[in-house]
py3Dmol code that shows the C-alpha trace and the ligand (Angstrom):
import py3Dmol

protein = """\
ATOM      1  CA  MET A   1     -76.265  56.856  47.614  1.00  0.00           C
ATOM      2  CA  ASN A   2     -79.295  55.735  45.608  1.00  0.00           C
ATOM      3  CA  GLU A   3     -82.436  54.943  47.555  1.00  0.00           C
ATOM      4  CA  ILE A   4     -85.442  52.719  46.926  1.00  0.00           C
ATOM      5  CA  HIS A   5     -88.721  54.494  47.522  1.00  0.00           C
ATOM      6  CA  LEU A   6     -91.549  52.313  48.801  1.00  0.00           C
ATOM      7  CA  GLU A   7     -95.097  53.100  49.880  1.00  0.00           C
ATOM      8  CA  GLU A   8     -95.542  53.590  53.617  1.00  0.00           C
ATOM      9  CA  LYS A   9     -97.728  50.490  53.849  1.00  0.00           C
ATOM     10  CA  GLU A  10     -95.102  48.339  52.138  1.00  0.00           C
ATOM     11  CA  LEU A  11     -92.352  49.760  54.382  1.00  0.00           C
ATOM     12  CA  ALA A  12     -94.429  48.876  57.433  1.00  0.00           C
ATOM     13  CA  ARG A  13     -94.971  45.314  56.138  1.00  0.00           C
ATOM     14  CA  LEU A  14     -91.247  44.874  55.455  1.00  0.00           C
ATOM     15  CA  ALA A  15     -90.265  46.329  58.847  1.00  0.00           C
ATOM     16  CA  LYS A  16     -92.565  43.770  60.507  1.00  0.00           C
ATOM     17  CA  LYS A  17     -90.995  40.995  58.467  1.00  0.00           C
ATOM     18  CA  ALA A  18     -87.479  42.263  59.351  1.00  0.00           C
ATOM     19  CA  SER A  19     -88.389  42.210  63.039  1.00  0.00           C
ATOM     20  CA  GLU A  20     -89.596  38.597  62.682  1.00  0.00           C
ATOM     21  CA  VAL A  21     -86.388  37.602  60.879  1.00  0.00           C
ATOM     22  CA  ASP A  22     -84.318  39.314  63.596  1.00  0.00           C
ATOM     23  CA  SER A  23     -86.173  37.399  66.358  1.00  0.00           C
ATOM     24  CA  LEU A  24     -85.796  34.048  64.592  1.00  0.00           C
ATOM     25  CA  LEU A  25     -82.075  34.622  63.963  1.00  0.00           C
ATOM     26  CA  LEU A  26     -81.592  35.835  67.530  1.00  0.00           C
ATOM     27  CA  SER A  27     -83.071  32.586  68.823  1.00  0.00           C
ATOM     28  CA  ALA A  28     -80.957  30.510  66.457  1.00  0.00           C
ATOM     29  CA  PHE A  29     -77.630  32.339  66.508  1.00  0.00           C
ATOM     30  CA  GLY A  30     -77.725  34.658  69.504  1.00  0.00           C
ATOM     31  CA  ASP A  31     -77.043  38.363  69.978  1.00  0.00           C
ATOM     32  CA  ALA A  32     -74.114  40.409  68.619  1.00  0.00           C
ATOM     33  CA  PRO A  33     -71.129  40.863  70.916  1.00  0.00           C
ATOM     34  CA  SER A  34     -70.251  44.370  71.964  1.00  0.00           C
ATOM     35  CA  LEU A  35     -68.327  45.893  69.067  1.00  0.00           C
ATOM     36  CA  LYS A  36     -65.619  48.487  69.524  1.00  0.00           C
ATOM     37  CA  SER A  37     -61.979  48.566  68.520  1.00  0.00           C
ATOM     38  CA  GLU A  38     -59.226  50.728  69.983  1.00  0.00           C
ATOM     39  CA  ASN A  39     -58.059  52.208  66.718  1.00  0.00           C
ATOM     40  CA  LEU A  40     -60.322  53.279  63.854  1.00  0.00           C
ATOM     41  CA  ALA A  41     -57.530  53.944  61.407  1.00  0.00           C
ATOM     42  CA  LEU A  42     -56.282  50.364  61.834  1.00  0.00           C
ATOM     43  CA  GLU A  43     -59.903  49.174  61.561  1.00  0.00           C
ATOM     44  CA  LEU A  44     -60.127  50.893  58.176  1.00  0.00           C
ATOM     45  CA  ILE A  45     -56.889  49.267  57.059  1.00  0.00           C
ATOM     46  CA  ALA A  46     -58.282  45.867  58.163  1.00  0.00           C
ATOM     47  CA  ALA A  47     -61.460  46.568  56.140  1.00  0.00           C
ATOM     48  CA  VAL A  48     -59.347  47.319  53.019  1.00  0.00           C
ATOM     49  CA  LEU A  49     -57.369  44.116  53.564  1.00  0.00           C
ATOM     50  CA  SER A  50     -60.611  42.095  53.886  1.00  0.00           C
ATOM     51  CA  GLN A  51     -61.773  42.973  50.375  1.00  0.00           C
ATOM     52  CA  ASN A  52     -61.885  40.023  47.919  1.00  0.00           C
ATOM     53  CA  THR A  53     -60.135  37.489  50.142  1.00  0.00           C
ATOM     54  CA  SER A  54     -60.957  34.966  52.818  1.00  0.00           C
ATOM     55  CA  ARG A  55     -61.174  35.890  56.482  1.00  0.00           C
ATOM     56  CA  ALA A  56     -58.171  33.758  57.397  1.00  0.00           C
ATOM     57  CA  ASN A  57     -56.029  35.400  54.696  1.00  0.00           C
ATOM     58  CA  TYR A  58     -56.864  38.973  55.601  1.00  0.00           C
ATOM     59  CA  GLU A  59     -56.477  38.354  59.331  1.00  0.00           C
ATOM     60  CA  HIS A  60     -53.023  36.902  58.703  1.00  0.00           C
ATOM     61  CA  ALA A  61     -52.078  39.864  56.495  1.00  0.00           C
ATOM     62  CA  PHE A  62     -53.345  42.356  59.097  1.00  0.00           C
ATOM     63  CA  GLU A  63     -51.461  40.662  61.922  1.00  0.00           C
ATOM     64  CA  ARG A  64     -48.235  40.746  59.930  1.00  0.00           C
ATOM     65  CA  LEU A  65     -48.763  44.452  59.087  1.00  0.00           C
ATOM     66  CA  VAL A  66     -49.372  45.485  62.698  1.00  0.00           C
ATOM     67  CA  GLU A  67     -46.544  43.284  63.949  1.00  0.00           C
ATOM     68  CA  ARG A  68     -44.142  44.856  61.437  1.00  0.00           C
ATOM     69  CA  PHE A  69     -45.190  48.513  61.754  1.00  0.00           C
ATOM     70  CA  GLY A  70     -47.213  48.893  64.955  1.00  0.00           C
ATOM     71  CA  ASN A  71     -49.375  51.913  64.085  1.00  0.00           C
ATOM     72  CA  ALA A  72     -50.939  53.915  61.258  1.00  0.00           C
ATOM     73  CA  LYS A  73     -48.243  56.628  61.271  1.00  0.00           C
ATOM     74  CA  THR A  74     -45.432  54.130  60.810  1.00  0.00           C
ATOM     75  CA  ILE A  75     -47.385  52.379  58.036  1.00  0.00           C
ATOM     76  CA  ALA A  76     -47.947  55.749  56.307  1.00  0.00           C
ATOM     77  CA  ASN A  77     -44.202  56.487  56.341  1.00  0.00           C
ATOM     78  CA  ALA A  78     -43.039  52.985  55.348  1.00  0.00           C
ATOM     79  CA  PRO A  79     -41.867  52.183  51.806  1.00  0.00           C
ATOM     80  CA  LEU A  80     -44.648  50.788  49.617  1.00  0.00           C
ATOM     81  CA  THR A  81     -42.654  47.623  48.927  1.00  0.00           C
ATOM     82  CA  GLU A  82     -42.357  46.886  52.657  1.00  0.00           C
ATOM     83  CA  ILE A  83     -46.110  47.243  53.178  1.00  0.00           C
ATOM     84  CA  GLU A  84     -46.723  45.027  50.145  1.00  0.00           C
ATOM     85  CA  LYS A  85     -44.402  42.396  51.546  1.00  0.00           C
ATOM     86  CA  ALA A  86     -46.124  42.398  54.942  1.00  0.00           C
ATOM     87  CA  ILE A  87     -49.641  42.046  53.514  1.00  0.00           C
ATOM     88  CA  ARG A  88     -48.804  39.549  50.764  1.00  0.00           C
ATOM     89  CA  PRO A  89     -50.719  36.584  52.352  1.00  0.00           C
ATOM     90  CA  GLY A  90     -53.930  38.609  51.989  1.00  0.00           C
ATOM     91  CA  GLY A  91     -53.767  38.731  48.141  1.00  0.00           C
ATOM     92  CA  LEU A  92     -53.919  41.737  45.845  1.00  0.00           C
ATOM     93  CA  SER A  93     -51.018  43.152  47.876  1.00  0.00           C
ATOM     94  CA  LYS A  94     -49.813  45.553  45.179  1.00  0.00           C
ATOM     95  CA  LYS A  95     -53.204  47.256  44.866  1.00  0.00           C
ATOM     96  CA  LYS A  96     -54.034  47.163  48.582  1.00  0.00           C
ATOM     97  CA  SER A  97     -50.654  48.532  49.726  1.00  0.00           C
ATOM     98  CA  LYS A  98     -51.126  51.479  47.359  1.00  0.00           C
ATOM     99  CA  THR A  99     -54.679  52.049  48.611  1.00  0.00           C
ATOM    100  CA  ILE A 100     -53.552  51.944  52.267  1.00  0.00           C
ATOM    101  CA  LYS A 101     -50.812  54.535  51.600  1.00  0.00           C
ATOM    102  CA  GLU A 102     -53.243  56.781  49.703  1.00  0.00           C
ATOM    103  CA  ILE A 103     -55.891  56.526  52.454  1.00  0.00           C
ATOM    104  CA  LEU A 104     -53.399  57.387  55.228  1.00  0.00           C
ATOM    105  CA  ALA A 105     -52.031  60.321  53.199  1.00  0.00           C
ATOM    106  CA  ALA A 106     -55.621  61.592  52.680  1.00  0.00           C
ATOM    107  CA  ILE A 107     -56.425  61.244  56.379  1.00  0.00           C
ATOM    108  CA  PHE A 108     -53.319  63.272  57.241  1.00  0.00           C
ATOM    109  CA  GLU A 109     -54.100  65.881  54.645  1.00  0.00           C
ATOM    110  CA  LYS A 110     -57.667  66.333  55.927  1.00  0.00           C
ATOM    111  CA  SER A 111     -57.030  66.123  59.699  1.00  0.00           C
ATOM    112  CA  GLY A 112     -53.346  66.743  60.263  1.00  0.00           C
ATOM    113  CA  ASP A 113     -52.902  63.330  61.928  1.00  0.00           C
ATOM    114  CA  TYR A 114     -52.990  59.617  61.081  1.00  0.00           C
ATOM    115  CA  SER A 115     -55.909  58.993  63.395  1.00  0.00           C
ATOM    116  CA  LEU A 116     -59.663  58.557  62.814  1.00  0.00           C
ATOM    117  CA  GLU A 117     -60.637  58.790  66.475  1.00  0.00           C
ATOM    118  CA  PHE A 118     -62.512  62.022  65.805  1.00  0.00           C
ATOM    119  CA  LEU A 119     -65.134  59.987  63.936  1.00  0.00           C
ATOM    120  CA  ARG A 120     -66.402  58.718  67.317  1.00  0.00           C
ATOM    121  CA  GLU A 121     -67.695  62.253  68.050  1.00  0.00           C
ATOM    122  CA  MET A 122     -69.515  62.585  64.705  1.00  0.00           C
ATOM    123  CA  GLY A 123     -73.021  61.506  63.737  1.00  0.00           C
ATOM    124  CA  VAL A 124     -73.265  58.444  61.527  1.00  0.00           C
ATOM    125  CA  SER A 125     -73.982  60.345  58.285  1.00  0.00           C
ATOM    126  CA  GLU A 126     -71.124  62.829  58.860  1.00  0.00           C
ATOM    127  CA  ALA A 127     -68.700  59.997  59.681  1.00  0.00           C
ATOM    128  CA  ARG A 128     -69.840  58.055  56.602  1.00  0.00           C
ATOM    129  CA  LYS A 129     -69.330  61.158  54.455  1.00  0.00           C
ATOM    130  CA  PHE A 130     -65.774  61.611  55.721  1.00  0.00           C
ATOM    131  CA  LEU A 131     -64.891  57.912  55.254  1.00  0.00           C
ATOM    132  CA  THR A 132     -66.322  57.705  51.712  1.00  0.00           C
ATOM    133  CA  SER A 133     -64.354  60.815  50.754  1.00  0.00           C
ATOM    134  CA  LEU A 134     -61.138  58.805  51.251  1.00  0.00           C
ATOM    135  CA  PRO A 135     -59.651  57.061  48.200  1.00  0.00           C
ATOM    136  CA  GLY A 136     -60.932  53.550  47.640  1.00  0.00           C
ATOM    137  CA  VAL A 137     -63.454  53.689  50.524  1.00  0.00           C
ATOM    138  CA  GLY A 138     -66.998  52.822  49.445  1.00  0.00           C
ATOM    139  CA  PRO A 139     -70.230  52.808  51.516  1.00  0.00           C
ATOM    140  CA  LYS A 140     -69.805  49.168  52.648  1.00  0.00           C
ATOM    141  CA  THR A 141     -66.246  49.707  53.904  1.00  0.00           C
ATOM    142  CA  ALA A 142     -67.366  52.884  55.723  1.00  0.00           C
ATOM    143  CA  SER A 143     -70.199  51.033  57.439  1.00  0.00           C
ATOM    144  CA  VAL A 144     -67.922  48.092  58.365  1.00  0.00           C
ATOM    145  CA  VAL A 145     -65.501  50.521  60.082  1.00  0.00           C
ATOM    146  CA  LEU A 146     -68.317  52.297  61.964  1.00  0.00           C
ATOM    147  CA  MET A 147     -69.963  49.051  63.051  1.00  0.00           C
ATOM    148  CA  PHE A 148     -66.931  46.931  63.993  1.00  0.00           C
ATOM    149  CA  GLY A 149     -64.796  49.856  65.123  1.00  0.00           C
ATOM    150  CA  ASP A 150     -67.296  51.952  67.024  1.00  0.00           C
ATOM    151  CA  GLY A 151     -70.396  49.778  67.539  1.00  0.00           C
ATOM    152  CA  ARG A 152     -72.585  52.161  65.489  1.00  0.00           C
ATOM    153  CA  GLY A 153     -76.093  51.177  64.481  1.00  0.00           C
ATOM    154  CA  VAL A 154     -75.397  50.595  60.770  1.00  0.00           C
ATOM    155  CA  LEU A 155     -76.046  47.544  58.572  1.00  0.00           C
ATOM    156  CA  PRO A 156     -73.238  46.866  56.089  1.00  0.00           C
ATOM    157  CA  VAL A 157     -74.397  44.834  53.103  1.00  0.00           C
ATOM    158  CA  ASP A 158     -71.923  42.262  51.841  1.00  0.00           C
ATOM    159  CA  THR A 159     -72.575  39.396  49.460  1.00  0.00           C
ATOM    160  CA  HIS A 160     -74.149  37.204  52.216  1.00  0.00           C
ATOM    161  CA  VAL A 161     -76.433  39.929  53.543  1.00  0.00           C
ATOM    162  CA  LEU A 162     -77.549  40.819  50.007  1.00  0.00           C
ATOM    163  CA  ARG A 163     -78.273  37.215  49.002  1.00  0.00           C
ATOM    164  CA  THR A 164     -80.142  36.263  52.187  1.00  0.00           C
ATOM    165  CA  SER A 165     -82.141  39.466  52.520  1.00  0.00           C
ATOM    166  CA  THR A 166     -83.187  39.245  48.836  1.00  0.00           C
ATOM    167  CA  ARG A 167     -84.251  35.603  49.137  1.00  0.00           C
ATOM    168  CA  ILE A 168     -86.147  36.247  52.359  1.00  0.00           C
ATOM    169  CA  GLY A 169     -87.939  39.118  50.616  1.00  0.00           C
ATOM    170  CA  LEU A 170     -86.676  42.107  52.608  1.00  0.00           C
ATOM    171  CA  VAL A 171     -85.243  43.789  49.535  1.00  0.00           C
ATOM    172  CA  PRO A 172     -86.561  43.586  45.968  1.00  0.00           C
ATOM    173  CA  GLU A 173     -84.921  41.132  43.550  1.00  0.00           C
ATOM    174  CA  GLY A 174     -82.022  42.735  41.606  1.00  0.00           C
ATOM    175  CA  THR A 175     -81.271  45.411  44.221  1.00  0.00           C
ATOM    176  CA  SER A 176     -77.584  46.359  44.468  1.00  0.00           C
ATOM    177  CA  ALA A 177     -75.696  46.227  47.773  1.00  0.00           C
ATOM    178  CA  GLU A 178     -75.403  49.989  47.708  1.00  0.00           C
ATOM    179  CA  MET A 179     -79.182  50.379  47.397  1.00  0.00           C
ATOM    180  CA  ALA A 180     -79.981  47.576  49.828  1.00  0.00           C
ATOM    181  CA  GLU A 181     -78.108  49.185  52.701  1.00  0.00           C
ATOM    182  CA  PRO A 182     -80.313  52.297  53.144  1.00  0.00           C
ATOM    183  CA  LEU A 183     -83.449  50.182  52.660  1.00  0.00           C
ATOM    184  CA  LEU A 184     -82.440  47.653  55.299  1.00  0.00           C
ATOM    185  CA  GLU A 185     -81.526  50.509  57.635  1.00  0.00           C
ATOM    186  CA  GLN A 186     -85.060  51.829  57.171  1.00  0.00           C
ATOM    187  CA  LEU A 187     -86.465  48.445  58.173  1.00  0.00           C
ATOM    188  CA  VAL A 188     -84.210  47.596  61.116  1.00  0.00           C
ATOM    189  CA  PRO A 189     -83.901  49.857  64.206  1.00  0.00           C
ATOM    190  CA  PRO A 190     -80.305  51.078  64.910  1.00  0.00           C
ATOM    191  CA  LYS A 191     -79.788  48.877  67.983  1.00  0.00           C
ATOM    192  CA  ALA A 192     -80.630  45.679  66.056  1.00  0.00           C
ATOM    193  CA  ARG A 193     -78.603  46.489  62.948  1.00  0.00           C
ATOM    194  CA  PRO A 194     -75.177  45.037  63.956  1.00  0.00           C
ATOM    195  CA  ARG A 195     -76.907  41.871  65.153  1.00  0.00           C
ATOM    196  CA  MET A 196     -78.918  41.632  61.935  1.00  0.00           C
ATOM    197  CA  HIS A 197     -75.718  42.073  59.876  1.00  0.00           C
ATOM    198  CA  LEU A 198     -73.791  39.414  61.794  1.00  0.00           C
ATOM    199  CA  ASN A 199     -76.682  36.938  61.817  1.00  0.00           C
ATOM    200  CA  LEU A 200     -77.468  37.315  58.104  1.00  0.00           C
ATOM    201  CA  VAL A 201     -73.775  36.808  57.320  1.00  0.00           C
ATOM    202  CA  ARG A 202     -73.827  33.620  59.427  1.00  0.00           C
ATOM    203  CA  LEU A 203     -77.038  32.485  57.745  1.00  0.00           C
ATOM    204  CA  GLY A 204     -75.426  33.012  54.319  1.00  0.00           C
ATOM    205  CA  ARG A 205     -72.171  31.304  55.250  1.00  0.00           C
ATOM    206  CA  GLU A 206     -73.622  28.284  57.012  1.00  0.00           C
ATOM    207  CA  ILE A 207     -77.084  27.642  55.568  1.00  0.00           C
ATOM    208  CA  CYS A 208     -78.289  29.909  52.762  1.00  0.00           C
ATOM    209  CA  HIS A 209     -75.444  29.155  50.394  1.00  0.00           C
ATOM    210  CA  ALA A 210     -75.515  30.648  46.876  1.00  0.00           C
ATOM    211  CA  ARG A 211     -75.908  27.100  45.514  1.00  0.00           C
ATOM    212  CA  ASN A 212     -77.924  24.405  47.277  1.00  0.00           C
ATOM    213  CA  PRO A 213     -79.225  26.405  50.238  1.00  0.00           C
ATOM    214  CA  LYS A 214     -80.075  24.125  53.184  1.00  0.00           C
ATOM    215  CA  HIS A 215     -83.747  25.179  53.555  1.00  0.00           C
ATOM    216  CA  GLY A 216     -84.481  22.279  55.928  1.00  0.00           C
ATOM    217  CA  ALA A 217     -81.977  23.608  58.489  1.00  0.00           C
ATOM    218  CA  CYS A 218     -82.969  27.278  58.057  1.00  0.00           C
ATOM    219  CA  PRO A 219     -84.339  29.175  61.064  1.00  0.00           C
ATOM    220  CA  VAL A 220     -86.174  31.729  58.899  1.00  0.00           C
ATOM    221  CA  LYS A 221     -87.863  29.443  56.374  1.00  0.00           C
ATOM    222  CA  SER A 222     -91.283  30.245  57.884  1.00  0.00           C
ATOM    223  CA  THR A 223     -90.942  33.832  56.624  1.00  0.00           C
ATOM    224  CA  CYS A 224     -88.796  33.327  53.517  1.00  0.00           C
ATOM    225  CA  ASP A 225     -90.339  34.310  50.133  1.00  0.00           C
ATOM    226  CA  PHE A 226     -87.883  32.168  48.153  1.00  0.00           C
ATOM    227  CA  PHE A 227     -88.721  29.101  50.175  1.00  0.00           C
ATOM    228  CA  ARG A 228     -92.453  29.750  49.930  1.00  0.00           C
ATOM    229  CA  HIS A 229     -92.577  30.513  46.209  1.00  0.00           C
ATOM    230  CA  GLN A 230     -89.926  28.290  44.723  1.00  0.00           C
ATOM    231  CA  VAL A 231     -89.453  25.341  47.039  1.00  0.00           C
ATOM    232  CA  HIS A 232     -92.458  24.762  49.279  1.00  0.00           C
ATOM    233  CA  GLY A 233     -94.818  22.265  47.685  1.00  0.00           C
ATOM    234  CA  SER A 234     -92.259  21.151  45.115  1.00  0.00           C
ATOM    235  CA  VAL A 235     -91.134  17.548  44.954  1.00  0.00           C
ATOM    236  CA  LEU A 236     -87.606  18.921  45.099  1.00  0.00           C
ATOM    237  CA  ALA A 237     -88.294  20.621  48.412  1.00  0.00           C
ATOM    238  CA  ILE A 238     -85.566  20.455  51.067  1.00  0.00           C
TER     239      ILE A 238
END
"""
ligand_1 = """\
8
SF4
S -85.403 29.221 53.582
Fe -83.822 28.699 52.107
S -83.706 30.420 50.676
Fe -84.781 31.112 52.547
S -83.208 32.046 53.832
Fe -83.427 29.891 54.436
S -81.908 28.760 53.283
Fe -82.165 30.750 52.310
"""
view = py3Dmol.view(width=600, height=400)
view.addModel(protein, "pdb")
view.setStyle({"model": 0}, {"cartoon": {"style": "trace"}})
view.addModel(ligand_1, "xyz")
view.setStyle({"model": 1}, {"stick": {}})
view.zoomTo()
view.show()
């Protein structure tokens, strides 16, 4: 994973800003719930299904898959067409069914089982390394599985986290999601990372839209670079 190297003084400034953003979002949106699922292999399948579709669609597809097959082993041994049929409401079902089969086959090949429970005993970087060695699993998917499935102190960067953290000024303009993740993890302590992820996603979904962000309703406008530089003082403000 590529990393952004910043001077110590700049890192300290950004960590202070991140802490301020965390406090403001905590007051506005609240804390993260306790995150842990019972089955990490199914969590990974859910993460694959969530790619490039709406939450409602992937949740529906995942429910149908689990209802039809029950567990990861049965999914792994099911015909591709049956998996595709079950996950159709989630979109891209041809591609995703193939990825799911390939992932489960790779897990079995590497561990002799269709389970990922052994990841709970590993450190974060070892678990990430294992997950990203699976076909079609990138750094964001790996972090999503570790955070939602095992409550680990990681900070997955999706489109909302990237947009909001860039506008606020926590990551430099033009930074990719892959590069933003290790930077944000340097700025936010492990315990606060799941909360920061969830609250930045909510900020992006409800207030800091890609077009026409609602600055007036934003709980972090007092510390937002975009607001200060481009909006504050302008006749077009809020
Ligand atoms: S002040 Fe505006 S640009 Fe900044 S985070 Fe809030 S909504 Fe987004």
